[in-house]
N, C-alpha and C positions, 0 to 999 in steps of 0.2 A: 166487538167484545170480544175480550178471552173467556174461552170456557175454565172450570173452575180448575181442571190437571191444569193448563195452559200457565193459570195466576203462579202455578207450582215450580214452576221453571227459571230455574237464577239465571237469566243474562247478562254479561257484561258486556259494556262498548268492546273491541278491538282500537275501534278507530275512534281519537274524541273526539264529544259530541255534538262541539262548538269549535273542534278544526279539525278536518280528516286528515290534514297533514303530520298531527301526533299518532302514535301506534303506543302499544304496550311494552316498556322496555323492563318494567322489574313490579316484582309482586312482595307486597311483609303486612303481616298484619302489626308489627313491630313499627310503630312511628321512627326511633333514632335509628334502626334500618333503614328508615327510608332517608332520613336525613342523613345520614355519610355516604347514599348513594347519590343522593344530590346532591352537594358541597364537591364528591368525588370528579364525577362531570367535568369537561370544558370548560370555561367560562362562555365561551359563545354558544353553547349546547340552548335549542331551545326545550326548555320543561314542563311541563304542569304531573301535581297531583290529583287524585280525586278521589275518593270513599267508595266504596262500594258496600254494601251490607249482605251479606251471604250468610252461613252459618255462624260467622261471627264480622266484626268490621275489619275492612282488608281493605289497604292503601296500594293508590297503584299509577306506577308512575309511567307517563307518557313523555315523549322525545319523537323532536321533529328534526331533521337534517340538514336545515337551515334553505333547502333551495325553493326559491319564491319565484310569481312571475309567469308569464307564458314561456311553454316549453321553445314555442320558435323564436322568440326573440330571444333566446342565450344564446349567445358566441361558442359555438364547438369546435375549439381550437385543436383536431384531431390528425394536423397532418403529421407532427411529431411523430404522436403514437401506431398510426395508419403505415409511416415511414420505417418504420423499425420493424415491421411485420415480415413473417416470410411472407413472399411474392405472394400462392397461393390464397392466406390467409388475407390478406393487404388487397385483393380484388372482391372477395366477397366483403370485408367490412367496410368497404367502398359502396357496394351495393346496402348493404345492411344501413349508413348512414340517409342515403338516395330515398330508400322505401320509406324509411322515418318520417322523412320529411314531405313525403308526397301524403301518407299516412294523417300529416298535421296539416296540409293544406286541404285535402281530403274532408276532414273532420269543420273545417272552418267554411268549407263550400256550402256546406251540408245542413250544417247548424250555428252558421254565424260566432261560434264563440271557440278562441284560443285554447288550446291542452294545455291546462296548468301541469309546471313541472312543479314535482313533490320531492325528487333528490336532484344530485348532482350525475351526470352522467361517468359512467364509469368506463374507461374509457380500456382502461388495462384491463378490466375484464371479457373484450370482443374475443384474443387472440387463445386464452384459457375455454373459450367456450365453443370456440370454433374444434380445436385442438382434440377436447374429449371427449367427441362427435364419433361412435362408429360409423365411419363412411363405405361402410359393405352393407350386399343385402337389397332388397328390393327398392325400388325408387321410393314406394313406399314407406318402406322405416325408415333410409333415412332422412327423406322430408319428415316423418312424424319428429327425428333425434335434433334434426337441424331446431325447429320451432322449440322443442321441448327443452334444450340446453339453454338456446338465445332469451326465454322464458325463464332460466332455470339461474341465469348468471346475471338478469334484472340490468342491462347495461346503458338502460336509457334514463330517461325522468321523468317518464310516463309511455301509453302506450303499448306497452312490452310484447302484448299478445297481439294488438292488430300490428304491430309489426312484423312478427316472428309468424303469423296467418299469412304477411305480405312473401316473406321470403320461402314461405314451403309454398307457395302457388309459386314463387319464382325458381325455384327450383323442380319443383315436376313441369314447368314449360320449358324448359332446359331439354327434360328428359322427352317429351312430348311438344310440343309446339299448340298442339291440337287442347290441349289443356288448360280451362276455366275455372277458378274457386267459384262453387256454387254460391248462391247468396247469401251472404252471412250478416248483414242488418238489413232493418224494417223500419221504414218510417212509423212513428205513434201515429194512430190517427188523430186529424185534427191538430196535430202539431209543427214544429220546424223541424224536433229531435227525432235522432234514431237511434235505435236498440239491437241488442244481440240478436237474430234470430231463437229463438228458442232451443234449436236442438244445439247450435253452438254455445249457448249461453247455458247449457248446464255441464261441456268440458270448460269453458270460464271458471265457472264458480266453482268445478271441484279444486282445478288448478291452482287459485288462490288458498283455497284450503287444506290444500298438502302441501305449498310453500312457504305459506305462515305457520303450519303446526310442523315444516324440518324447520324452519327460523327459531321460533321461540316454542317448541313444545313443552321446555323445561318449566318457563315459566307458567304454562298452562297446567301442566302436572299439577302445582301447586292451588291454584283459582279451584282445580276439580277438587282437591282435598280441601280447598275451607268451603264447596257447595256452592261453584258454578258450573253449569248445566252446559249453557252454551255462549260462545264468542261471537258477538255481531260485526264483522265487518262493515264498512261504507258500501250501503246500496241492497242493507239488507240480504249481505249475504251470512246466511249462519253458518256457522262451526260446530258442530255437538261433539263433544269433550268425547263421549263412551265411544263413538264412533271410529277415535284414534289408538292408534296404541303410543303412550305419551313417556312408559316407565322406561328409558331405552336410555343408553347412552350415547352421549353427544354423536361420536361418531357412528356411532349404529345408525339412528335416528336419522340423521343425516344418507345416509348412502341407502337405506331403505327407501324413504320419502324421493331421492332421486329418483327412483330404479323405477317406484310408481306413477311419478311424475312424466317421467319416458314412456310408460307405457301404453298413459293415458293418450300421451299427444303423439304416437302411432295408430292408436282406436280411430282417433278422430280421424287423421288424415285417411285411414282407412274408409271411413264415412262418407267423408269429402269427393274421393273418388266415386266413389258407387251413385251421391246424390250428383256427382256430373256427368256420369254415365262414362267415365272412363275404367272399365272396373279391370284392360288387360295391364295397366299401373299395379296392382296389385302384383303379378307373377314378370314386373319386367325387371331387371338387373339394375339397380340405381347405380347416378355418377358419382366418382372417387372426389375426393376434397379437390386434386388438379384437376380430374376432367372439369368439374364444375366450375370452377375459376376460367379454365380454357372459353368454354361456351361463354362466360359474363363478356369477359376480353372481347370476342367477337361482337357484343354488341355496340360496342363502342364506349 
């Protein structure tokens, strides 16, 4: 049972409570504005509308991308996209897809369930993600930026964090073959399910908070104005609105939270190499994009 102080906290679900594929897209206390928004969507757009009681009744529009089914059962025809990339990007993109498929297979072997797709693959975002990375600095810095930007672009239909961590590990192994990512998952006691280790989960959850605020902070500003204190993502990840700056111009919010997200993943990578007992990587020069691609070619 919650305490009296907890009862006073106004929480709003970020994902629809009956279907987590739906997330907040529009907020208004005005039903007419809600109606105009709904009729303005593409006819094939999936939409749900809910009312929430805050300082006043507020209506929340939830939308979904339309993708569904198991992620490993979707056909990913990426030959054309990868073929159009500059050579180094094409090599890294190919490995990204391989790591993604490995993550899906491992999840099925460990848990006996298929990872669900909640969006279409954004193959056109892979090359921009690789191009916006600063490939200079230490191995830890570059590996952290690699993970951060892959997550930021959200190119995959699911498992973006796991795949990005896999790519970070692959990068560090090409710098030092002795590196192996420390344990990131643990089997739940008495079950066949696996959860993130506590130390990793802190980074994953904050990553999700930062990216959610980055994308939709404008909507959240209105929710806060109407009395919302906390947004609740799936898996009970809470976003306390007072902890994040919402009153920003979209471009300013876009840049600021992207920078915070990148710093978060560089910090994660530093902790990972310390836990792996490979602290020499903290001071080792990283590979440039071309050098990384060249080492991947050597893998065959």
